[in-house]
N, C-alpha and C positions, 0 to 999 in steps of 0.2 A: 154844461157847466159845471153843473151837479157831480158827472163823474171825472172832469177833473181836477175839480176841489180836493176830491175822494183819492186822486193817485198824487195828486200833491200832497194831500194830511201825511199817507202813509209814505212817502216818499223825507217824509220831517222824522217822521216817530224812526225810519229802520236807521236814517242818518244819525241820529240822538242814540240809536241804541248801538251802534258802532264806533260810539267814540271810544275809547278805551280812558282808562280812570291814569294821574300819575303811578306809575311803578313803583314798591313803595319796598326797599329790603329790612327786612326782619333788623339786620344789625347795620346800618347805615342807617336808615329813614331814605326820605324823598330821593329820588336823583334827578338826573339829567337837567342839570342845572347850567346855564352859559349854551345853551343844544349840546351839553357833550356829555352820554353817558354815564363817562367816565367817574364826573364831578357833581358829587351828590349832595345835597344839602338843599336849598330852599331862596327861590328869588323874590327880595324884602324891597326893592325897586329902591328910591331916594331917599338916601342918608343923609338928612340935612345938622348940620354944625356951624356950630359958630362963626364971625368971618366967613373966611376964603375958604375954612373944611367942609367936607360932606362929601359923600357918593353918590355917581349920578350910576343906575343898574348897579344897584349894589345884591349880592350875593350873602347867606351864611354858609360857607363850606364846611361841612361836617367828615368828610374822605375822600380821596385821592385815588383812584383806579385800586381800588379795596383795602388803602391805607387809609386808617382812621384817625384824626385831630386828638389831641389832647383836650381841647375846646373850642368848638363853633368859632372861624374867623369870617367874620366878615370883611370883605374886600368886594375887588371891580371884577369880571371876567378874564379882562389881559393878565390876573394874577394869578388867578384863578389857574386858568390853562397856562401859564409859566411855568408856577406848580406843580401840573400834569407832567409835563416835561422832564422836569426835576426830577420826579418821582421817578419815573420809569425809565429813563438814561443814565441819571446818575445816582438815586441812593439802591435801587436793586442791584446794579450790575455789581457797586462797591459794595453791598453789605452780602451779599451772595448767601448761602447757606449760613451764615455763622448766626449763632442762636436761634436758628430756626426761619432764619429771613425777617425782615423786612416786617413790621406790624402796626406803627403809630408815629408820627411827629406829635414832639412834643410842642405845641404854639406856644408864644410866651406874647408877641405882642402880632395884634394885627389893625383894624381901625380905630387910629386916635387922635383927640385935635390937641397937637402940640409942637413943641417945637424938636429942633434935631435935638438928640440926643436928651430931651427933657432941659435943655442949657437955655436958663433966659435972654432972652436978645438975640438968639439965634433964630434960623429961617422957620418956613415951618414944614417939619419933618414931611415924606412917602405918606408916613400913617397917615397922614390927615385928609388922605383924598382914596383910599380905597386901593392903593399903588402897592403898597408890604406888609410881608409879615416875616414876623422870628422866629426862628426856630432852633429851639437848646438844646434837644436828642430826639434820636433814634430808637423809636422802641422797639425790640425785639420781641421773637413771640415766644422766647424760653423767660419772658419776664426781663430780661435785662434790660438796660439801656447805654448806648454808645451817647454820652453826653461830649458836648461842646469842647464844656469847661477843664473837665479831667480826661475827656478821651483824648486833644488835639495834641498834645505831648506824651501822650502815654499809650495803651494797649490798642488805642484804636489810628492812629496818629495817621498812618497810610491809606483809610478807606477816609476819615473826615477831610482829607486833603484833597482825597477825589471827588465826593461829594461838594466839595467848596470848588471846586474848578469848574466842574460841572456845572453848575451853575452860573459862568458867564456865558453868556448867548441867550437862555431862555429868561434872565432878567439884566436889568438895566445897570444894577448896582449890586455888587455880592462883597459884603464885608463879616469879616471874621476874626479869630483872635490877635491874628497879628495887625489888622488897622488901628487898631487904635483901644485905652482902659475900657469905652465903655461895650465892645464886644466880644470880649474874652471868654464869656461863657453865653456865646451862644451867633449864630450865623443870621444877618441881614440881607432879604430881598427884597428889592423894588423895579419897577419897571418904567422908574422916568427911563426917558427918551437923551443918547447922548448922540452924538455926531461921531465922537471918535470910536464910539462903539459903549460895551461893556466895561465900565468901570469898577473894575475888582482887585481888591487888598484884602 
């Protein structure tokens, strides 16, 4: 019995020693949220909000596939995963080598308990459930930025339109400058599910 106890104790110690601490990238911080090593940030669990607001299994995302977020975004894993698809299949190909390539995303909204477009009496926004993120600019390695406000009909028109189109599919709702006056300076992406497919405007 003593021998068995000793063997079990050694096994437990070896098991504990073999466990790896979560890897931390010096640039992006902790990684592997949502079970995906390309998504950097931290899992923060349930975020409670007023009324129907709140996020289940929320993460605070800081970077996606090597692209940093200007501010950590509190969203759910479905939204984080959709953002990764957009960065890899939409943003990178559209930007290419312009300005040395994409380096960051300027986030102007993520989780927030509020009505759509902050309009009184409107339905709750998808931001209220961690389903949405708003992007106003694409930061480039040379320090310049593709801004939705000035680039949509300007220098980066073709590339920004390509990015907007690429978001249709990964996201359920994609809104840009031609949607309405509320979105003239940013892209709104959310993972709302529609039977008819993505709603893109």
